[in-house]
MARROKE-360378 format. One record per atom (N, C-alpha, C): residue in one letter; x, y, z. Coordinates in steps of 0.1 Angstrom, whole numbers, padded with zeros to 4 digits, always signed. Atoms other than C-alpha are relative to their C-alpha. Layout:
! MARROKE-360378
AXYZ...
This chain:
! MARROKE-360378
M+0009-0003+0006M+0215-0049-0071M-0010-0005-0001S+0013+0002-0001S+0182-0051-0067S-0007-0010-0015L+0008+0003+0011L+0161-0074-0096L-0015+0007-0001I+0011-0005+0003I+0130-0055-0090I-0005+0009-0011N+0005-0006+0009N+0113-0042-0118N+0010-0002-0013T-0012+0003+0010T+0140-0056-0142T-0008-0014-0004E+0010+0016+0008E+0129-0082-0173E+0009-0008+0001I-0008+0014-0002I+0138-0118-0167I+0007-0004-0012V-0007+0001+0010V+0166-0128-0185V-0007-0012-0011P+0008+0007+0006P+0152-0149-0214P+0010-0013+0005F-0007+0010-0006F+0158-0190-0207F-0009-0009-0010R+0010+0012+0004R+0147-0224-0219R+0006-0011+0003A+0001+0013-0008A+0143-0258-0199A-0008-0008-0002T+0008+0012-0004T+0131-0289-0193T-0006-0002+0013A+0009-0002-0011A+0103-0292-0169A-0005-0012+0000F+0011+0013+0000F+0083-0323-0152F-0015+0007+0002K+0015-0007+0001K+0047-0316-0156K-0010-0009-0001N+0006+0013+0002N+0020-0341-0150N+0003-0008-0005G-0002+0012+0000G+0035-0372-0158G+0012+0001-0015D-0011+0002+0013D+0057-0357-0188D+0012+0011+0000F-0012-0007-0006F+0090-0339-0195F-0008+0014-0011I+0006-0012+0010I+0079-0304-0216I+0010+0010+0002E-0009-0008+0001E+0100-0276-0225E-0005+0016+0001V+0004-0017-0001V+0098-0239-0210V+0006+0008-0005D-0008-0007+0005D+0105-0212-0227D-0004+0016+0009S+0004-0012-0009S+0108-0178-0210S-0015+0011-0007S+0010-0007+0008S+0089-0163-0243S-0015-0001-0002D+0018+0009+0003D+0058-0183-0241D-0005+0003+0013L+0010-0005-0010L+0053-0166-0210L-0008+0013+0000K+0003-0013+0006K+0050-0132-0226K-0017+0003+0005G+0011-0001-0002G+0017-0119-0216G-0009-0005+0011K+0006+0009-0010K+0010-0142-0185K+0007+0005+0011W-0011+0000-0010W+0019-0138-0151W+0007-0013+0005A-0003+0012-0004A+0042-0163-0136A+0008+0002+0014I-0008+0002-0006I+0056-0176-0106I+0012-0007+0002F-0013+0010+0000F+0093-0192-0101F+0000-0002+0016M-0006+0002-0015M+0099-0206-0066M+0010-0011+0000F-0010+0009+0001F+0133-0219-0063F+0003-0004+0012Y-0001+0002-0014Y+0144-0239-0036Y+0015-0010-0001P-0015+0006+0000P+0177-0258-0027P+0001-0015-0006A-0005+0015+0003A+0172-0296-0033A-0015-0009+0001D+0011+0011-0003D+0147-0325-0040D+0007-0009+0013F-0005+0007-0011F+0146-0348-0014F+0004+0005+0012T-0005-0007-0017T+0149-0327+0017T-0012+0002+0006F+0007+0000-0010F+0128-0313+0042F-0011+0012-0001V+0010-0011+0001V+0113-0278+0040V-0005-0002-0015C+0002-0004+0010C+0114-0282+0005C-0017-0007-0005P+0013+0009+0006P+0085-0309-0003P-0015+0008+0008T+0007-0009-0009T+0064-0288+0026T-0007+0009-0011E+0001-0015+0009E+0068-0256+0002E-0010-0005-0014L+0002+0002+0015L+0063-0273-0030L-0019-0004+0002S+0014+0003+0000S+0029-0288-0015S-0013+0009+0004D+0004-0010-0007D+0015-0258+0002D-0005+0009-0016L+0001+0001+0013L+0021-0245-0033L-0012-0004-0007A+0008+0007+0009A+0000-0269-0053A-0014-0001+0005D+0012-0004-0004D-0027-0265-0027D-0008+0014-0003H+0005-0011+0003H-0029-0231-0040H+0001+0002-0018Y+0002-0001+0016Y-0025-0237-0079Y-0013+0003-0004D+0011-0003+0008D-0058-0238-0090D-0003+0015+0002E+0002-0016-0004E-0064-0203-0072E+0008+0013-0009L-0009-0011+0009L-0033-0189-0092L-0002-0005-0012Q+0007-0005+0012Q-0047-0202-0123Q-0010+0005+0000G+0010-0008+0001G-0079-0186-0117G+0006+0013-0002L-0003-0012+0002L-0058-0158-0115L+0007+0003-0013G-0007-0005+0011G-0042-0161-0147G+0015-0001+0004V-0011+0005-0007V-0009-0172-0130V+0006-0014-0006E-0004+0011+0003E+0013-0197-0145E+0012-0004+0014V-0006+0009-0007V+0035-0218-0119V+0013-0006-0002F-0010+0007+0002F+0070-0231-0117F+0008-0002+0010S-0010-0002-0016S+0095-0243-0089S+0009-0005-0007V-0017+0000+0006V+0130-0245-0100V+0011-0005+0010S-0009+0003-0009S+0158-0262-0083S+0010-0005-0012T-0012+0007+0011T+0193-0275-0099T+0005-0014+0002D+0008+0012+0004D+0179-0308-0100D-0001-0002-0013T+0005-0001+0016T+0173-0322-0131T-0013-0005-0002H+0015+0003+0000H+0137-0331-0143H-0004-0016-0001F-0001+0013-0006F+0145-0366-0140F+0000-0002+0015T-0004-0002-0015T+0154-0361-0105T-0016+0005+0006H+0011-0006-0005H+0120-0340-0103H-0012-0012+0001K+0004+0013+0005K+0102-0373-0116K-0001-0009+0011A-0001+0008-0015A+0115-0393-0091A-0007+0005+0012W+0004-0006-0008W+0107-0372-0067W-0016+0001+0001H+0015+0000+0005H+0073-0367-0077H-0008-0012+0004A+0005+0015+0003A+0067-0404-0078A+0000-0006+0015S+0000+0002-0014S+0080-0409-0044S-0006+0007+0015S+0006-0009-0013S+0066-0385-0021S-0010+0006+0000H+0012-0008+0002H+0033-0376-0013H-0005+0014+0002E+0001-0015-0001E+0035-0342-0005E+0005+0008-0014V-0005-0003+0007V+0054-0337-0036V-0007-0007-0019G+0011+0008+0011G+0025-0359-0055G-0008+0007-0003K+0009-0011+0000K+0003-0333-0055K+0003+0013-0010V-0004-0012+0009V+0022-0308-0077V-0002-0003-0015Q+0001+0001+0013Q+0008-0301-0108Q+0005+0007-0010Y-0011-0012+0008Y+0028-0268-0119Y+0015-0008-0005G-0011+0003+0005G+0057-0272-0138G+0012-0001+0009M-0009+0002-0010M+0087-0286-0120M+0013+0002-0008I-0014+0001+0012I+0123-0271-0139I+0010-0005+0006G-0016+0000+0000G+0156-0285-0140G+0010+0006-0002D-0010-0011+0001D+0183-0264-0139D+0013-0001+0005P-0013+0010-0008P+0212-0289-0135P+0011+0010-0003N-0012-0011+0001N+0237-0262-0149N+0003+0012+0009G+0002-0008-0009G+0225-0235-0128G-0002+0017-0004Q+0003-0007+0009Q+0217-0213-0154Q-0012+0012+0005I+0009-0005-0005I+0183-0200-0146I+0001+0006+0013S+0000-0005-0006S+0192-0197-0112S+0010+0012+0006R-0006-0012+0003R+0218-0172-0121R-0008+0013-0002N+0007-0012+0006N+0198-0152-0140N-0008+0008+0009F+0006-0007-0011F+0177-0148-0109F+0006+0002+0009D-0016-0007-0009D+0210-0140-0087D-0005-0007+0015T+0003+0008-0009T+0198-0169-0067T+0005-0011+0006L-0005+0012-0003L+0222-0192-0071L+0012+0001+0008R-0014+0002-0014R+0250-0203-0038R+0008-0003-0010A-0010+0007+0003A+0283-0210-0042A-0002-0014+0000S+0004+0016-0006S+0274-0247-0031S-0003-0005-0018G+0003+0006+0012G+0258-0252-0067G-0020+0001-0001L+0016-0002-0005L+0220-0247-0050L-0006+0012-0001A+0008-0011-0001A+0192-0224-0054A-0001+0004+0013D+0008-0011-0016D+0181-0199-0025D-0010-0006-0003R+0019+0004-0002R+0146-0207-0011R-0004+0017-0003S+0002-0015-0001S+0137-0175-0031S-0014-0001-0009T+0009+0000+0011T+0105-0168-0053T-0004+0014-0005F+0001-0014+0012F+0096-0141-0079F-0013-0001-0004L+0011+0001+0008L+0064-0130-0095L+0004+0009-0010V-0002-0005+0014V+0067-0119-0130V-0011+0001-0002D+0009-0008+0006D+0044-0096-0145D+0000-0002-0017P+0001+0006+0015P+0031-0102-0182P+0008+0005-0011D-0014-0007+0006D+0060-0078-0194D+0010-0006+0000G-0012+0011-0004G+0081-0104-0182G+0009+0011+0009V-0009-0003-0009V+0093-0081-0154V-0002-0003+0013I-0001+0008-0014I+0097-0091-0116I-0007+0013+0006Q+0005-0009-0005Q+0075-0074-0096Q-0001-0002+0019F+0000+0006-0015F+0078-0095-0063F+0011-0009+0004L-0008+0010-0002L+0108-0113-0049L+0002-0002+0016E-0008+0000-0017E+0118-0128-0012E+0008-0013-0003T-0011+0012-0004T+0143-0150+0000T+0002-0002+0012T-0002+0004-0014T+0144-0168+0031T+0015-0011+0002A-0010+0003-0006A+0170-0184+0050A-0004-0018-0003E-0002+0017+0005E+0177-0223+0046E-0013-0005+0006G+0012+0008-0005G+0151-0236+0074G-0011+0009+0003I+0014-0007+0000I+0122-0208+0070I-0005-0004-0012G+0005+0004+0010G+0096-0223+0047G-0007+0011-0002R+0010-0011+0003R+0072-0200+0029R-0016-0005-0001N+0010+0004-0006N+0037-0195+0030N-0009+0005-0015A+0008-0001+0012A+0015-0198-0003A-0016+0010+0004T+0009-0007+0000T-0017-0181+0010T+0005+0017+0005E-0010-0009+0005E+0008-0152+0013E-0001+0007-0013L-0007-0005+0017L+0021-0154-0024L-0012+0006-0005V+0009-0003+0003V-0015-0151-0033V-0004+0013+0000R+0001-0012-0003R-0021-0120-0016R+0005+0009-0007K-0010-0010+0009K+0007-0104-0030K-0004-0001-0014V+0005+0002+0013V-0001-0119-0065V-0016+0012-0005R+0014-0004+0003R-0037-0101-0058R+0003+0015-0004A-0004-0013-0003A-0022-0072-0047A+0008+0007-0013A-0006+0000+0010A+0001-0070-0077A-0006+0002-0012Q+0011-0002+0011Q-0025-0073-0103Q-0010+0010-0001Y+0007-0012-0001Y-0046-0048-0087Y+0005+0013-0001V-0010-0016+0001V-0018-0018-0088V+0001-0003-0015R-0001-0003+0018R-0013-0028-0126R-0011+0004-0007N+0011-0002+0008N-0048-0027-0133N-0004+0014+0004N+0006-0013-0002N-0056+0003-0115N+0016+0011+0004P-0011-0011-0005P-0027+0032-0119P-0003+0012+0009G+0004-0011-0007G-0025+0057-0094G-0003-0005+0013E+0006+0005-0008E-0036+0037-0069E+0014-0009+0009V-0013+0014+0000V-0011+0010-0045V-0007-0004+0013C+0005+0012-0013C-0019-0016-0015C+0008+0004+0010P-0006-0005-0013P-0013-0006+0020P+0005-0014+0006A-0003+0015-0003A+0004-0034+0044A-0012-0008+0003A+0008+0009-0001A-0017-0064+0048A-0016+0003-0010W+0008-0002+0010W-0040-0053+0021W-0010-0014-0004E+0005+0014+0006E-0069-0079+0011E-0012+0007-0012E+0010-0007+0015E-0090-0077-0026E-0014+0004+0007G+0012-0009-0005G-0119-0052-0019G+0002+0005+0013A-0005-0010-0013A-0100-0034+0010A+0003+0016-0005E-0004-0016+0009E-0094+0005+0005E+0016-0003-0002T-0013-0004+0005T-0065+0017-0011T+0002+0009-0001L-0005-0016-0003L-0042+0047-0011L+0002+0005-0012A-0007-0009+0014A-0037+0074-0041A+0010+0007+0006P-0005-0012+0001P-0007+0089-0037P+0001+0014-0005S-0004-0013+0007S-0002+0125-0038S+0003+0008+0010I-0006-0011-0010I+0009+0156-0021I-0010+0002+0016D+0007-0004-0009D-0024+0159-0002D+0000-0016+0012L-0001+0012-0011L-0018+0123+0016L+0011+0002+0007V-0009-0002-0009V+0016+0134+0028V+0000+0005+0017G+0001+0000-0016G+0019+0128+0068G-0015+0001+0004K+0014+0004-0001K-0018+0119+0068K-0002-0012+0007I+0003+0014-0005I-0011+0082+0072I+0005-0002+0013
């Protein structure tokens, strides 16, 4: 079953953010855009490059009104230790959610039988509804620049009912207005 256009399952968890442990409650995200970036494990290889890439785009995402969270089945204590020991992960300013019992990963249908999360990204709109998801194989890292582009497209579509963004759409480019007159003309 696809999770697109479904509301996220409520959760509460502890995260490491900016030197502190914080509580993250899904109900606090109502009215806000949010990205949940699941990854298999701390102290690994592809994961720190992805967290670092996302960290490089965090200010831009904040400017778009998007809160960002990374999630793995490690604890918030492990996140703190990794943040302190890795130059790449040390750049992270967004919340690093600990999901040691795997419940959040299960809620997003991204928990493997091994107990680790898949390499999955979810964009959740201000109504708590999943608008975008991507899952890649273990060795394939994600691209935060493309994620930002998709966030902009999702926000445009939400703010402009009746319009859709074609492939490779960039902010300011032409959109489409689906209608019977457009059928067969693209």
